[in-house]
Every structure is written in structure tokens, then in C-alpha cells.
MDAnalysis code that builds the backbone (N, CA, C; Angstrom):
import MDAnalysis as mda
import numpy as np

u = mda.Universe.empty(426, n_residues=142, atom_resindex=np.repeat(np.arange(142), 3), trajectory=True)
u.add_TopologyAttr("name", ["N", "CA", "C"] * 142)
u.add_TopologyAttr("resid", np.arange(1, 143))
u.add_TopologyAttr("resname", ["MET", "ALA", "LYS", "GLU", "SER", "ARG", "VAL", "ASP", "VAL", "VAL", "PHE", "LYS", "GLY", "GLY", "MET", "LYS", "PHE", "GLU", "ALA", "LYS", "ALA", "GLY", "ARG", "ALA", "GLY", "THR", "THR", "VAL", "ASP", "ILE", "ASP", "PHE", "GLY", "ARG", "GLU", "GLY", "GLU", "THR", "ILE", "ALA", "GLY", "TYR", "THR", "PRO", "MET", "GLU", "LEU", "VAL", "LEU", "ALA", "SER", "LEU", "CYS", "GLY", "CYS", "SER", "GLY", "GLN", "VAL", "THR", "VAL", "GLY", "LEU", "LEU", "ALA", "ARG", "MET", "GLY", "GLN", "GLU", "VAL", "ARG", "ASP", "LEU", "VAL", "ILE", "HIS", "ALA", "LYS", "GLY", "THR", "LYS", "LYS", "GLU", "ILE", "HIS", "PRO", "ALA", "VAL", "PHE", "THR", "SER", "ILE", "GLU", "LEU", "GLU", "PHE", "GLU", "PHE", "ARG", "GLY", "GLY", "LYS", "LEU", "ASP", "ALA", "ALA", "SER", "VAL", "GLU", "LYS", "ALA", "LEU", "ALA", "LEU", "SER", "GLU", "GLU", "ARG", "TYR", "CYS", "PRO", "VAL", "TRP", "ALA", "MET", "LEU", "LYS", "ALA", "ALA", "SER", "PRO", "ILE", "GLN", "ALA", "THR", "TYR", "ARG", "LEU", "LEU", "ALA", "GLU"])
u.atoms.positions = np.array([
    [18.940, -10.384, -39.536],
    [19.153, -9.085, -40.157],
    [18.750, -7.992, -39.170],
    [19.575, -6.986, -39.030],
    [19.301, -5.885, -38.111],
    [18.179, -5.005, -38.642],
    [17.344, -4.526, -37.733],
    [16.293, -3.585, -38.100],
    [16.874, -2.186, -38.080],
    [16.336, -1.332, -38.918],
    [16.822, 0.032, -38.991],
    [15.700, 1.019, -38.710],
    [16.066, 2.143, -38.162],
    [15.185, 3.302, -38.060],
    [15.869, 4.413, -38.825],
    [15.090, 5.168, -39.571],
    [15.672, 6.232, -40.383],
    [14.909, 7.533, -40.184],
    [15.655, 8.613, -40.123],
    [15.098, 9.955, -40.031],
    [15.986, 10.858, -40.886],
    [15.371, 11.762, -41.618],
    [16.119, 12.774, -42.353],
    [15.926, 14.108, -41.639],
    [17.016, 14.841, -41.442],
    [16.964, 16.132, -40.761],
    [17.580, 17.175, -41.692],
    [16.808, 18.247, -41.926],
    [17.194, 19.273, -42.894],
    [17.403, 20.603, -42.165],
    [18.517, 21.254, -42.462],
    [18.849, 22.566, -41.907],
    [17.909, 23.609, -42.506],
    [17.307, 24.446, -41.634],
    [16.353, 25.464, -42.073],
    [16.829, 26.884, -41.804],
    [18.057, 27.043, -41.349],
    [18.597, 28.370, -41.066],
    [18.652, 28.649, -39.584],
    [19.534, 29.568, -39.194],
    [19.697, 29.875, -37.773],
    [20.159, 28.636, -37.031],
    [19.380, 28.207, -36.070],
    [19.649, 26.965, -35.338],
    [18.510, 25.961, -35.547],
    [17.666, 26.221, -36.536],
    [16.482, 25.399, -36.749],
    [16.736, 24.298, -37.773],
    [16.202, 23.125, -37.442],
    [16.234, 21.971, -38.321],
    [14.822, 21.384, -38.376],
    [14.562, 20.609, -39.393],
    [13.271, 19.924, -39.521],
    [13.555, 18.437, -39.703],
    [12.949, 17.623, -38.854],
    [13.137, 16.176, -38.908],
    [11.899, 15.520, -39.501],
    [12.147, 14.516, -40.353],
    [11.042, 13.773, -40.959],
    [11.389, 12.289, -40.965],
    [10.484, 11.508, -40.385],
    [10.631, 10.058, -40.426],
    [9.884, 9.553, -41.653],
    [10.481, 8.632, -42.350],
    [9.890, 8.134, -43.580],
    [8.499, 7.561, -43.422],
    [8.254, 6.859, -42.343],
    [6.952, 6.210, -42.143],
    [5.869, 7.192, -41.746],
    [6.210, 8.254, -41.049],
    [5.198, 9.151, -40.492],
    [4.660, 10.140, -41.517],
    [5.515, 10.639, -42.368],
    [5.085, 11.646, -43.316],
    [4.875, 13.018, -42.692],
    [5.132, 13.149, -41.398],
    [5.019, 14.438, -40.717],
    [6.407, 14.891, -40.291],
    [6.492, 16.126, -39.862],
    [7.789, 16.673, -39.467],
    [7.759, 17.138, -38.015],
    [8.946, 17.256, -37.449],
    [9.138, 17.802, -36.112],
    [10.196, 18.886, -36.226],
    [9.906, 20.058, -35.685],
    [10.865, 21.153, -35.697],
    [11.812, 21.026, -34.509],
    [13.090, 21.233, -34.785],
    [14.139, 21.193, -33.776],
    [14.813, 22.557, -33.795],
    [14.956, 23.168, -32.648],
    [15.536, 24.500, -32.583],
    [16.357, 24.622, -31.310],
    [17.090, 25.692, -31.205],
    [17.894, 25.935, -30.018],
    [18.004, 27.434, -29.808],
    [17.998, 27.850, -28.572],
    [18.187, 29.253, -28.231],
    [18.670, 29.358, -26.801],
    [19.128, 30.505, -26.451],
    [19.567, 30.737, -25.066],
    [18.375, 30.602, -24.125],
    [18.667, 30.293, -22.877],
    [17.642, 30.157, -21.843],
    [16.758, 31.391, -21.829],
    [15.444, 31.208, -21.888],
    [14.500, 32.310, -21.861],
    [14.085, 32.808, -23.232],
    [14.837, 32.463, -24.268],
    [14.471, 32.861, -25.632],
    [13.360, 31.963, -26.160],
    [12.495, 32.542, -26.991],
    [11.471, 31.755, -27.660],
    [12.111, 31.033, -28.832],
    [11.791, 29.766, -28.984],
    [12.308, 28.992, -30.110],
    [11.143, 28.355, -30.852],
    [11.408, 27.885, -32.055],
    [10.357, 27.348, -32.924],
    [10.479, 25.836, -33.057],
    [10.530, 25.148, -31.939],
    [10.627, 23.689, -31.982],
    [11.134, 23.144, -30.660],
    [11.334, 21.853, -30.667],
    [11.911, 21.173, -29.504],
    [13.424, 21.295, -29.540],
    [14.052, 21.330, -28.370],
    [15.503, 21.189, -28.332],
    [15.803, 19.695, -28.474],
    [17.005, 19.341, -28.884],
    [17.338, 17.920, -28.983],
    [17.138, 17.162, -27.670],
    [17.473, 17.783, -26.541],
    [17.318, 17.087, -25.261],
    [15.847, 16.925, -24.885],
    [14.995, 17.888, -25.278],
    [13.558, 17.721, -25.061],
    [13.026, 16.558, -25.899],
    [13.561, 16.390, -27.090],
    [13.142, 15.258, -27.925],
    [13.551, 13.923, -27.302],
    [14.694, 13.905, -26.640],
    [15.102, 12.680, -25.940],
    [14.069, 12.338, -24.865],
    [13.669, 13.343, -24.068],
    [12.652, 13.095, -23.033],
    [11.317, 12.699, -23.654],
    [10.931, 13.362, -24.745],
    [9.675, 13.026, -25.415],
    [9.713, 11.595, -25.954],
    [10.854, 11.190, -26.472],
    [10.995, 9.816, -26.968],
    [10.856, 8.803, -25.839],
    [11.459, 9.101, -24.700],
    [11.329, 8.215, -23.542],
    [9.873, 8.120, -23.102],
    [9.187, 9.247, -23.035],
    [7.770, 9.248, -22.628],
    [6.914, 8.492, -23.635],
    [7.134, 8.744, -24.910],
    [6.338, 8.066, -25.933],
    [6.548, 6.568, -25.935],
    [7.792, 6.147, -25.850],
    [8.115, 4.720, -25.862],
    [7.564, 4.024, -24.621],
    [7.863, 4.560, -23.452],
    [7.403, 3.918, -22.214],
    [5.891, 3.984, -22.103],
    [5.289, 5.068, -22.581],
    [3.834, 5.186, -22.552],
    [3.156, 4.162, -23.442],
    [3.670, 3.989, -24.669],
    [3.086, 3.008, -25.578],
    [3.204, 1.600, -25.012],
    [4.365, 1.279, -24.483],
    [4.572, -0.045, -23.904],
    [3.639, -0.259, -22.714],
    [3.565, 0.721, -21.830],
    [2.746, 0.598, -20.624],
    [1.266, 0.453, -20.966],
    [0.764, 1.282, -21.874],
    [-0.643, 1.192, -22.276],
    [-0.934, -0.165, -22.916],
    [-0.022, -0.619, -23.782],
    [-0.210, -1.925, -24.425],
    [-0.222, -3.076, -23.430],
    [0.709, -3.041, -22.480],
    [0.756, -4.099, -21.466],
    [-0.486, -4.075, -20.578],
    [-0.916, -2.905, -20.188],
    [-2.112, -2.809, -19.342],
    [-3.342, -3.324, -20.080],
    [-3.450, -3.046, -21.367],
    [-4.575, -3.572, -22.141],
    [-4.559, -5.098, -22.150],
    [-3.372, -5.677, -22.322],
    [-3.258, -7.147, -22.291],
    [-3.612, -7.728, -20.922],
    [-3.440, -6.928, -19.872],
    [-3.781, -7.373, -18.515],
    [-5.257, -7.155, -18.204],
    [-6.027, -6.660, -19.180],
    [-7.448, -6.423, -18.963],
    [-7.747, -5.116, -18.256],
    [-6.767, -4.223, -18.216],
    [-6.944, -2.930, -17.571],
    [-7.414, -1.910, -18.617],
    [-8.077, -0.849, -18.167],
    [-8.567, 0.178, -19.077],
    [-7.862, 1.497, -18.774],
    [-7.101, 1.999, -19.758],
    [-6.456, 3.298, -19.637],
    [-7.291, 4.284, -20.443],
    [-7.835, 5.280, -19.769],
    [-8.603, 6.316, -20.469],
    [-7.756, 7.521, -20.792],
    [-6.973, 7.953, -19.814],
    [-6.189, 9.166, -19.998],
    [-4.854, 8.980, -19.293],
    [-3.784, 9.289, -19.997],
    [-2.447, 9.174, -19.425],
    [-1.630, 10.380, -19.860],
    [-1.044, 11.045, -18.892],
    [-0.082, 12.112, -19.155],
    [1.215, 11.686, -18.469],
    [2.300, 11.787, -19.195],
    [3.602, 11.436, -18.631],
    [4.418, 12.720, -18.524],
    [4.783, 13.064, -17.316],
    [5.602, 14.244, -17.062],
    [7.059, 13.780, -16.950],
    [7.947, 14.423, -17.685],
    [9.364, 14.062, -17.635],
    [10.194, 15.279, -17.261],
    [11.173, 15.038, -16.405],
    [12.111, 16.101, -16.029],
    [13.510, 15.513, -16.063],
    [14.360, 16.129, -16.857],
    [15.746, 15.707, -16.919],
    [16.639, 16.759, -16.300],
    [17.540, 16.354, -15.436],
    [18.518, 17.254, -14.842],
    [19.830, 17.066, -15.601],
    [20.386, 18.181, -16.068],
    [21.582, 18.117, -16.908],
    [22.806, 18.676, -16.193],
    [23.959, 18.209, -16.637],
    [25.221, 18.793, -16.183],
    [25.272, 20.244, -16.637],
    [25.985, 21.070, -15.904],
    [26.102, 22.477, -16.281],
    [27.262, 22.727, -17.237],
    [28.120, 21.735, -17.419],
    [29.232, 21.889, -18.359],
    [29.012, 20.945, -19.537],
    [29.653, 21.244, -20.635],
    [29.487, 20.439, -21.842],
    [30.308, 19.172, -21.775],
    [29.810, 18.071, -22.268],
    [28.476, 17.927, -22.838],
    [27.420, 17.900, -21.732],
    [26.378, 18.689, -21.899],
    [25.335, 18.840, -20.874],
    [24.351, 17.674, -20.951],
    [24.840, 16.490, -20.597],
    [24.022, 15.272, -20.635],
    [23.126, 15.198, -19.403],
    [22.107, 14.374, -19.487],
    [21.245, 14.159, -18.326],
    [22.010, 13.385, -17.263],
    [21.915, 13.873, -16.033],
    [22.506, 13.160, -14.900],
    [21.438, 12.392, -14.134],
    [20.172, 12.766, -14.356],
    [19.048, 12.020, -13.797],
    [17.788, 12.399, -14.573],
    [16.854, 11.452, -14.585],
    [15.570, 11.667, -15.258],
    [14.469, 11.187, -14.327],
    [13.426, 11.990, -14.222],
    [12.251, 11.608, -13.434],
    [11.052, 11.530, -14.374],
    [10.314, 10.430, -14.274],
    [9.078, 10.247, -15.023],
    [7.926, 10.125, -14.037],
    [6.843, 10.812, -14.308],
    [5.630, 10.647, -13.511],
    [4.494, 10.315, -14.470],
    [3.960, 9.110, -14.304],
    [2.833, 8.644, -15.110],
    [1.559, 9.011, -14.362],
    [0.739, 9.834, -14.960],
    [-0.487, 10.309, -14.326],
    [-1.678, 9.711, -15.090],
    [-2.272, 8.693, -14.486],
    [-3.433, 8.020, -15.065],
    [-4.694, 8.664, -14.507],
    [-5.632, 8.974, -15.389],
    [-6.888, 9.574, -14.957],
    [-8.035, 8.756, -15.551],
    [-8.935, 8.322, -14.671],
    [-10.088, 7.553, -15.131],
    [-9.700, 6.141, -15.528],
    [-10.637, 5.448, -16.151],
    [-10.389, 4.069, -16.547],
    [-10.521, 3.128, -15.366],
    [-10.145, 1.894, -15.623],
    [-10.177, 0.865, -14.573],
    [-8.782, 0.284, -14.453],
    [-8.077, 0.749, -13.439],
    [-6.695, 0.344, -13.232],
    [-6.458, -0.029, -11.780],
    [-5.651, -1.059, -11.576],
    [-5.231, -1.352, -10.208],
    [-3.725, -1.139, -10.107],
    [-3.298, -0.746, -8.931],
    [-1.905, -0.365, -8.707],
    [-0.931, -1.492, -9.052],
    [-1.272, -2.725, -8.713],
    [-0.367, -3.846, -8.972],
    [-0.111, -4.006, -10.472],
    [-1.136, -3.842, -11.286],
    [-0.970, -3.967, -12.736],
    [-0.131, -2.826, -13.293],
    [-0.356, -1.624, -12.798],
    [0.428, -0.472, -13.254],
    [1.898, -0.676, -12.893],
    [2.170, -1.103, -11.685],
    [3.549, -1.335, -11.260],
    [4.218, -2.398, -12.113],
    [3.501, -3.458, -12.411],
    [4.053, -4.535, -13.247],
    [4.328, -4.022, -14.659],
    [3.390, -3.266, -15.232],
    [3.575, -2.737, -16.581],
    [4.764, -1.781, -16.647],
    [4.909, -0.926, -15.657],
    [6.042, -0.002, -15.638],
    [7.363, -0.753, -15.494],
    [7.382, -1.765, -14.653],
    [8.604, -2.554, -14.475],
    [8.986, -3.267, -15.777],
    [8.000, -3.827, -16.458],
    [8.284, -4.499, -17.727],
    [8.720, -3.510, -18.802],
    [8.155, -2.332, -18.777],
    [8.570, -1.294, -19.721],
    [10.047, -0.972, -19.510],
    [10.423, -0.783, -18.259],
    [11.819, -0.457, -17.944],
    [12.762, -1.616, -18.235],
    [12.404, -2.793, -17.791],
    [13.328, -3.922, -17.797],
    [13.399, -4.677, -19.117],
    [12.326, -4.585, -19.931],
    [12.291, -5.488, -21.070],
    [11.858, -4.891, -22.404],
    [10.859, -4.027, -22.401],
    [10.214, -3.700, -23.668],
    [10.481, -2.320, -24.244],
    [10.890, -1.351, -23.467],
    [11.096, 0.007, -23.996],
    [12.577, 0.210, -24.320],
    [12.943, 0.214, -25.606],
    [14.358, 0.360, -25.954],
    [14.933, 1.723, -25.587],
    [14.117, 2.768, -25.595],
    [14.621, 4.098, -25.231],
    [15.016, 4.099, -23.760],
    [14.176, 3.518, -22.910],
    [14.478, 3.428, -21.478],
    [15.765, 2.632, -21.272],
    [15.896, 1.519, -21.978],
    [17.083, 0.671, -21.837],
    [18.355, 1.435, -22.198],
    [18.304, 2.223, -23.278],
    [19.485, 2.981, -23.687],
    [19.813, 4.085, -22.698],
    [18.803, 4.824, -22.277],
    [19.056, 5.972, -21.408],
    [19.482, 5.573, -20.008],
    [18.897, 4.499, -19.475],
    [19.247, 4.143, -18.094],
    [20.683, 3.646, -17.976],
    [21.274, 3.259, -19.081],
    [22.681, 2.873, -19.052],
    [23.574, 4.088, -18.797],
    [23.078, 5.282, -19.112],
    [23.868, 6.497, -18.954],
    [23.403, 7.383, -17.807],
    [22.140, 7.225, -17.387],
    [21.573, 8.124, -16.395],
    [20.480, 7.405, -15.608],
    [20.447, 7.561, -14.297],
    [19.368, 6.927, -13.542],
    [18.008, 7.526, -13.917],
    [17.012, 6.660, -14.013],
    [15.645, 7.072, -14.324],
    [14.741, 6.594, -13.209],
    [14.025, 7.517, -12.596],
    [13.080, 7.167, -11.544],
    [11.675, 7.379, -12.086],
    [10.850, 6.345, -11.969],
    [9.467, 6.441, -12.441],
    [8.508, 6.313, -11.268],
    [7.529, 7.193, -11.245],
    [6.455, 7.134, -10.269],
    [5.140, 7.213, -11.035],
    [4.054, 6.924, -10.349],
    [2.749, 7.019, -10.997],
    [1.711, 7.492, -10.006],
    [0.618, 8.037, -10.573],
    [-0.535, 8.423, -9.771],
    [-1.770, 7.938, -10.474],
    [-2.703, 7.390, -9.709],
    [-4.007, 6.982, -10.221],
    [-5.002, 8.019, -9.720],
    [-5.605, 8.767, -10.646],
    [-6.509, 9.846, -10.286],
    [-7.918, 9.532, -10.777],
    [-8.918, 9.980, -10.036],
    [-10.295, 9.833, -10.492],
    [-10.514, 10.765, -11.689],
    [-11.558, 10.502, -12.435],
    [-11.853, 11.349, -13.605],
    [-12.191, 12.751, -13.209],
])
């Protein structure tokens, strides 16, 4: 039997929508505006990048824990480059995993990132079929 994910998205006026996942009980605001305008939420493409960061981050942290590594602080920076014509899809994505503190060795981080890309992160698997994704990492002292 296929597994399902469900989200309800409600129009709130203007270009704003509110998304709610049944399991979370919380909402995420989605909005759109011209470049430079203030908006009240994430753009849909920002949510795609956030989903990639969240998925790959969860997988990477989980794998590192199983390897006996300690992750104290992780920030994932994502940058997507888009086409200038519609549909303005990502033509490339860069991820930078910035680990701070903890007890980590480079070989374990590289293995965890490779497994995240190749096997365990479904968001990465879907996106890399359409756009190249380059991942780098930095191990920083506290």
C-alpha cells in the first residue's frame, strides 16, 4: 500500500495562502511579491529549498548519531539558481552544511551526506532528477 502525505492549503487573500499538515497542527504562511517587496511568508520556491534542507538535515543528523558522532549545532545554507523565464525552475542548487561543535570526523560527515543524497532523503532524490545539487560542508569549532 502506498504511503501518503497530506497538506491543506487555504487562500487568505492577495497572494497569501496558509498551509497546514494534519500531523503537525501548525501552519506555514506562503506568500508572493515582486522582488524587493516585503511578504508575509515563504515563497513556494523557498519552501522547496527549506524542505530539501530539513529532509537532508534530519537524515544526516540521524545517520551521524548511528555512527557514534555528536552533532551539537547544524545550519544548512541553501541557494537555488532559477531560470529567468517561466517556469522559473531551479537550474542548480547549492547546499552548505555548517557543523559547529560536537564530535565529528570528516569521513563520517562525508558518508552521511552521500547516503542522504543517494538513498535516504526523498526530497533530494526528487530534486536532483531535475536540477544538479552540490553539497559541501564545514566543521567549525564552537
